[in-house]
C-alpha positions as CSV (number, residue, x, y, z in Angstrom):
1,M,-0.2,-0.2,-0.2
2,E,1.3,3.5,-0.5
3,W,0.0,6.9,1.2
4,D,0.8,10.4,0.3
5,T,1.2,11.2,3.9
6,V,3.3,8.6,5.7
7,T,5.8,5.7,4.5
8,L,5.9,2.4,5.3
9,E,9.0,0.2,5.5
10,I,9.4,-3.4,6.1
11,D,12.8,-5.0,6.2
12,E,12.9,-8.6,7.5
13,D,10.8,-8.4,10.9
14,V,11.0,-4.1,11.6
15,A,8.4,-2.0,10.2
16,T,9.7,1.3,9.9
17,L,6.5,3.9,10.0
18,T,7.2,7.7,8.8
19,I,5.1,11.3,9.1
20,D,6.1,12.4,5.6
21,R,5.2,15.9,5.5
22,P,8.1,17.6,6.2
23,E,7.2,20.7,4.6
24,R,4.6,21.0,6.6
25,L,6.9,19.8,9.7
26,N,5.0,16.5,9.8
27,T,2.1,17.9,11.1
28,L,-1.2,15.6,11.2
29,T,-4.3,16.2,9.0
30,V,-7.1,13.7,8.7
31,D,-6.1,12.5,5.9
32,A,-2.6,11.7,7.7
33,L,-3.9,10.2,10.7
34,E,-6.3,7.7,8.6
35,A,-2.8,6.6,6.6
36,V,-1.5,6.0,10.3
37,A,-4.0,3.7,10.9
38,E,-3.4,2.0,7.9
39,A,-0.3,1.6,7.7
40,L,-0.6,0.3,10.9
41,D,-2.9,-2.4,10.8
42,A,-0.4,-3.4,7.6
43,A,2.2,-3.9,9.9
44,A,0.6,-6.1,12.1
45,A,-0.8,-7.9,9.1
46,A,3.1,-8.7,8.1
47,E,3.7,-9.9,11.7
48,V,6.3,-7.8,12.3
49,R,8.1,-8.0,15.6
50,A,9.5,-4.4,16.7
51,L,7.6,-1.0,14.9
52,V,9.7,1.9,14.4
53,L,7.8,5.5,14.4
54,T,9.7,8.8,13.1
55,G,9.1,11.7,10.8
56,A,10.7,13.1,7.3
57,G,13.1,15.3,7.2
58,E,15.5,17.2,9.8
59,D,13.0,19.6,11.5
60,A,10.2,17.7,12.7
61,F,9.5,14.3,14.5
62,I,5.9,15.7,14.5
63,A,5.0,19.2,15.3
64,G,1.0,18.4,16.6
65,A,-2.1,18.5,14.7
66,D,-2.8,20.5,12.2
67,V,-3.5,23.8,13.6
68,S,-4.7,25.8,10.0
69,Y,-7.5,22.7,9.4
70,M,-8.5,23.0,13.5
71,T,-9.1,26.8,13.8
72,D,-12.8,26.5,12.4
73,L,-13.9,23.0,13.6
74,T,-17.2,22.8,15.4
75,T,-17.3,21.0,18.5
76,P,-18.8,18.0,17.1
77,E,-16.4,18.2,13.8
78,A,-13.5,18.8,16.6
79,Q,-15.2,15.5,18.3
80,A,-14.6,13.3,15.4
81,Y,-11.1,14.5,15.3
82,A,-10.3,13.6,18.7
83,E,-11.9,10.5,18.2
84,L,-10.1,9.4,14.9
85,G,-6.5,11.0,17.0
86,H,-7.4,8.4,20.0
87,R,-8.2,5.6,17.5
88,V,-4.6,6.1,16.0
89,V,-2.7,6.6,19.2
90,D,-4.0,3.7,20.8
91,A,-3.5,1.2,17.9
92,I,0.1,2.3,18.2
93,E,0.2,1.2,22.3
94,T,-1.1,-1.8,21.8
95,F,0.5,-2.6,18.5
96,P,1.8,-5.9,18.9
97,A,5.1,-5.8,19.5
98,P,7.7,-3.4,20.7
99,A,7.0,0.7,19.3
100,I,10.0,2.8,19.5
101,A,9.4,6.4,18.9
102,A,12.5,8.0,17.1
103,I,12.4,11.8,17.8
104,N,13.8,13.7,15.6
105,G,12.8,17.1,15.3
106,Y,9.6,18.9,16.8
107,A,7.7,16.9,18.5
108,F,4.7,19.2,20.1
109,G,0.8,18.5,21.0
110,G,0.1,15.6,18.8
111,G,3.7,14.6,17.9
112,C,4.5,14.1,21.6
113,E,1.2,12.0,22.4
114,F,2.4,9.8,19.5
115,A,5.5,9.3,21.3
116,L,3.8,8.7,24.9
117,A,2.0,6.0,22.8
118,C,5.0,4.2,22.1
119,D,6.8,1.9,24.4
120,L,10.8,3.0,23.8
121,R,11.7,6.7,23.5
122,V,14.5,7.7,21.5
123,A,15.7,11.6,21.2
124,A,18.2,13.2,19.1
125,E,20.2,15.9,20.4
126,G,18.7,18.3,18.6
127,A,14.9,17.6,19.6
128,V,12.2,19.6,21.7
129,L,9.0,18.3,22.9
130,G,6.2,19.5,24.8
131,Q,2.8,19.7,25.3
132,T,1.8,23.1,23.6
133,E,-2.1,23.2,23.2
134,I,-2.3,25.1,26.1
135,D,-0.7,28.1,23.4
136,I,-4.1,27.4,21.0
137,G,-6.5,27.5,24.1
138,L,-6.7,23.7,23.7
139,V,-5.7,21.2,26.4
140,P,-3.9,17.7,25.1
141,G,-6.3,15.9,23.7
142,W,-5.2,13.1,22.1
143,G,-4.0,10.9,25.2
144,G,-1.6,13.0,26.8
145,T,-3.5,14.6,29.9
146,Q,-3.3,10.2,30.7
147,R,-0.1,9.4,29.5
148,L,2.4,12.0,30.5
149,S,2.1,11.6,34.5
150,R,2.9,7.8,34.1
151,L,5.9,8.9,32.9
152,V,7.4,11.8,34.7
153,G,4.9,12.1,37.3
154,D,1.8,14.3,38.4
155,E,3.4,17.2,39.3
156,T,6.1,17.7,36.2
157,A,3.0,17.1,34.2
158,R,0.6,19.1,35.2
159,R,3.7,22.2,34.8
160,L,4.2,21.1,31.2
161,V,0.5,20.6,30.1
162,F,-0.4,24.4,32.2
163,F,2.8,25.9,31.1
164,G,2.6,24.5,27.6
165,E,6.9,24.2,27.8
166,R,9.1,23.2,25.5
167,L,11.9,20.7,26.6
168,D,15.5,20.3,25.0
169,A,16.4,16.1,24.7
170,S,18.6,16.5,27.3
171,E,15.5,18.0,30.1
172,A,13.2,15.5,28.7
173,A,15.5,12.9,29.2
174,A,16.3,14.1,32.5
175,I,12.2,13.8,33.5
176,G,12.1,10.7,32.0
177,L,9.8,11.9,29.2
178,V,12.8,9.8,26.8
179,G,14.9,6.9,27.9
180,E,18.0,7.9,26.1
181,V,19.7,11.0,23.6
182,V,22.0,10.2,21.1
183,P,23.6,12.7,18.3
184,D,21.9,13.7,15.7
185,A,23.6,12.1,13.0
186,E,23.7,8.8,15.1
187,L,19.3,8.4,15.7
188,D,18.3,5.9,12.6
189,D,21.3,3.5,13.0
190,H,20.6,3.7,16.4
191,V,17.2,3.1,17.0
192,A,17.6,0.6,13.6
193,R,20.3,-1.5,16.1
194,M,17.5,-1.6,19.2
195,A,14.3,-3.0,16.7
196,A,16.9,-5.1,15.3
197,E,17.5,-6.8,18.6
198,L,14.0,-6.8,19.9
199,A,13.4,-8.1,16.6
200,A,15.6,-11.4,18.1
201,K,13.9,-11.6,21.0
202,P,11.0,-14.4,21.7
203,A,8.3,-12.4,19.6
204,F,5.3,-14.1,21.9
205,A,6.7,-13.7,25.0
206,L,7.5,-9.2,24.3
207,R,3.9,-9.4,22.9
208,G,2.8,-10.7,26.5
209,A,5.1,-8.8,28.0
210,K,4.1,-5.7,26.3
211,E,0.2,-6.7,27.0
212,A,0.5,-7.1,30.7
213,L,3.0,-3.4,31.1
214,N,-0.3,-1.8,29.4
215,A,-2.9,-3.6,31.7
216,V,-1.4,-1.7,34.2
217,H,-3.2,1.7,33.5
218,D,-5.8,0.6,31.6
219,G,-8.4,0.9,34.5
220,S,-7.9,4.1,35.4
221,Q,-7.0,5.2,32.0
222,T,-9.8,4.2,30.1
223,V,-12.2,6.6,31.9
224,G,-9.7,9.8,31.5
225,L,-8.9,8.8,28.0
226,D,-13.1,9.7,27.6
227,Y,-13.0,12.6,29.5
228,E,-9.9,13.9,27.7
229,K,-12.2,13.7,24.2
230,R,-15.1,15.7,25.5
231,L,-13.0,18.2,26.8
232,W,-10.5,18.6,23.9
233,S,-13.6,18.5,21.5
234,G,-15.7,21.3,24.4
235,L,-13.1,24.3,23.9
236,F,-13.7,24.2,20.2
237,G,-16.1,27.5,19.7
238,T,-14.7,29.0,22.6
239,H,-13.0,32.9,22.5
240,D,-9.8,31.3,23.7
241,Q,-9.8,28.2,21.3
242,R,-10.9,30.8,17.9
243,E,-8.5,33.3,19.4
244,G,-4.9,31.2,19.8
245,M,-5.3,28.7,17.2
246,A,-5.5,32.5,14.8
247,A,-2.5,34.0,16.4
248,F,-0.6,30.7,15.5
249,L,-1.8,30.8,12.2
250,E,-0.7,34.4,12.0
251,K,2.6,33.9,14.0
252,R,1.6,36.6,16.8
253,E,0.7,36.8,20.3
254,P,-2.9,35.5,21.4
255,A,-5.1,37.9,23.6
256,F,-6.6,35.0,25.9
257,E,-10.0,36.1,27.5
């Protein structure tokens, strides 16, 4: 299968899924999200033993959802967008093999949430991460309010979400948001070696281990994720959402109420 917005390469037992919109910093449109979902299904059908998720180009892993698409959404349209984003991120989290995020640049908003859904996160030295939705009048809408605190702790997650902080790779590693930082030029090779090592492990045991590790959070997280979707979409149509996105697109400071 081929898509305009993503590429999927399968080399022996390793699948590499690349968001391929470098001219737009790999931001996620509806088409891109649907393509990612199809690519994940194709990789699962191929019974790969490891998945690598990354972004095309040198500037961005995934710089977030597409603000130019979101700016005029109604609440029902925003709910549908949230549902789609959650479906894709959940598919990453439950993919039947370990998933590694190779974070090669900006990972903001939905991009950070894609990384959170992976089992392992490796950042290039030049990467920058953050749940930056507050600056456009929103909250994380694809799982960030629930998954972030699992990695970094409750107060740190609150600070990141409330202030929309942007962290460089070393800062992200220091709080546990990423597990490892490597030089920019070494990211692809380093992650490829990790994926190959995982692919050589016993597949059924790895899958079972992943399911067991995920099950620790399933009970309360399900309720929290449902609430997050309703909260995120309910903010569409507010003054701050309209103003925040307009200011973002016009490259100016927002005037929130």
